[in-house]
N, C-alpha and C positions, 0 to 999 in steps of 0.2 A: 109228726117228724120222725123218720127212720136213721140209722146210724150204720155206717160201712166202714171198712178200711180198705186201703189199697196197699199193696204189698210190691215193692220193686223186687224184681228177680236178679238184680245185679248185687254180687257180693253179698249173697245170702246162700245158705246151703239149703239143699231139700229138705233136711229134716228140720231145720229151723222154720222153714215156711209151713211145713205140714204141722209142727206144733202150734205155731200161731193159727192157722186157719181151724184146727181142730178146737182150739181154746175158744176161738171167736164164734163158732158154731154151736158150742156147748153153753155159752155163756149170754146168749141173747142178741148178739150183732145179727143185723138184718142182711147184710150182704158184704160180700169181699171180691175184690178184683185184683187181677195181676198186671204187670206192664208188659210190654212187648218191645224186647230190644235183644240184639245178638251180642253186643259188646258195650263197654262203657263209653260215654261221650267224653273221652280224655283223649289229649294228644298221643298217650302212648297206647291206647286202646287196650289195655290188659286190665283183666279182672274176670273172675267166673261170673257167668250170665246163664241162668236157666232159661229153655225156650218156652215162650208163653203158652202155646196152646197144647203141647204134651203134658206140661206141668198142670194146667188147668183140668185136663180130663182126668189125671190122676186126682187132683184135689175135689173134683166133682164126685168121684167114686168114694172118696174117704170122708166127706162130710154128708150131712143128712138134712139139714133144715135151712141154712141161709141160702140166699141167692149167691151165684158165683159168676164172675165175668172177666172182661178185659177192658183195661182203661189206659189207653185204647190201642186196639190192634191197627198197625200200620198198613193202610190198603196196598202201599206199593210192594209189600214183601210177598203177597199171595194173589193169584187171581181170585176174583170174588166167587166163582163157581166152586174152586177148591176150599175157599174159606166157608162157603154156605154148607158144604158137606161136613167139613170139620165141626162146625158149630152145631148143626144138627145132630152129630153123634155125641157131643158134649152135652146137650140138650137131653138127650135120650139117657145117658150115663146119669145125669143129675137129677132125672125125673121131672124136668120142666123147669129148673131153676136158672137156666142161662140168661145172662146180660150180654149180648154181643156188643162191644164197643169198638167202633172204627174210627180212624182218622185218616187225614190225607197223607200222613208221614212227613217227618222232619228232621230226622237225625242223618245228617249228610253223610258222616264219615261211615256209617254202616253201609250206605248205598256204594261209595267209592270202594271200600274194603273187599266187598263182595261181588262187585260188578252189576249191582242191581241199578237200573236207569232212574235217577232221580227227578227228572223232568223239571220244568218251570213250575212255580207256585200256582198260576192259573190252570195249568194242565193237571196238576195233581189233585186240585179241586174238582175239575170237570170228571176225572177219573173217579173220585169218591162218589159224587152224585150218581154216575152210572152204576157203580158197585152196589150203592144201596137198592138201586132198582133191581140188580141181578139178584141179590139176597132175597128181597120180597118176592120175586117171581119164583125161585126155586123153593123157597119154603112153603109157598101157599097153592102153587098151581102142579097139577098132575104133571103136565110137560110144558116147557118154557121155550119160547122163541124170542130172541131179544138182538135188535140190529142197532147198536150203539157205534160211536165213533172209535170207542176203545175196547169195547167187550161186545161179543157175539155168542148167542145161545141158538141152537138148531134143534128145536124139538127136544130139548134136554130134560130127562128126568131126575128127580132127586128122591131116592127111596133108601131107607124109610124117612118118614116125614118127622120133623121135631115134635116133642111132645106138646109144647105149648102151641095154642089155637089163637088167632090164625097163624101165629109165627113167634119165633123167640123174641124177646124184648131187645130192641136195637138202640143203642146209644151212639151218637156222634160227638166227637170230641173236637173242640176249636171254638176260637172267639172271635173271627173274621165276620164283622157284621153285614157286609155286603153279600157274601157269598156262602160262608160255612154255616151261618144261623138260618139261610134260606134253605140249605139243605136239611138241618135238622128239622126244620119247620115241616118239611115236605115227608120225611121218611122217619124219623125217630120217635121213640118213646120217652128217651132221656137225654139230657145234654151234659157235657163236662166240659168245664172251663177253669183256667186260673183267674183269680183275682179278688181283690178285698171288697167289702161292702160296697162302696160306690161303684166300683166297676161293674160288679155283679148286678146290681139294681139297674144301672143304666143298659147294659146289654140284654138283661131279661125284659125290658121294656121293648127292645127292638125286636127280640125273639118274638114276645106276644103279638107284635104287629104283623111280623111274618106269619104266624100261625093263623091270625084272623083272617089273613089275605087267602090262605089255602084251606080255612074251615076246619083247623085241626086244634087239639089240646094235647098236651102230655106231661108226664112228670119231669121235673128237672133235678139232676144231679149236679150240685154245685161244689166244686172244690176250692178251698181257700188256701191262702199263703200262710206261713208262720206257724205256729205251735198246733193249730188245729188242722194242719194240713193232712194227719192221719185219719181225718173223718170226712166222710162223705154226707152232705145235706140232702136227703131224698124228700123234696118239697111236694 
């Protein structure tokens, strides 16, 4: 069993986040991840919120040992080709320590405030599935062509490549049993979900079944409610 922390970037100063991560890195934690939001999920939407990927790039450079990642990056905020480039750069900066966590996106007030299309839940999930394919292609192929419903690549390069081979570890966040867990089974190395022991046990069985269907296995990152929510269990 391995342990990690996740750090909310809302209402936290850069100096506090950096101090926490350097302490975790030096004291034996296995991984640390940051959240991806632009503002608080409150009616007034007021509060300092550090940006996810630029903060993560700096944290990757200022830590040495533990894995670093996102839990999870909203797919609606960035085209997956842009995210693939950013993530590859962070993997290089960290010397191959990145866990790239992605999810369909859920915080509607951010989309409303900044004019980012929110789409329906089914469309957000279909976009997430295509995004995972785009990430995999760009990280592993010399040039990539992809003709999806939502995303297209035309003989697209991505250089330099990530340090990790064949690609950075990919984490999918979400607990939807019919769609999200199938996406995780197809593309992910890790899975992030909220829930207590009973919920996690039930969803894990469903995920195992989806994995068996596509002939895959992967490590599962499980986040729990309550006092243990600061820890990640990497099983």
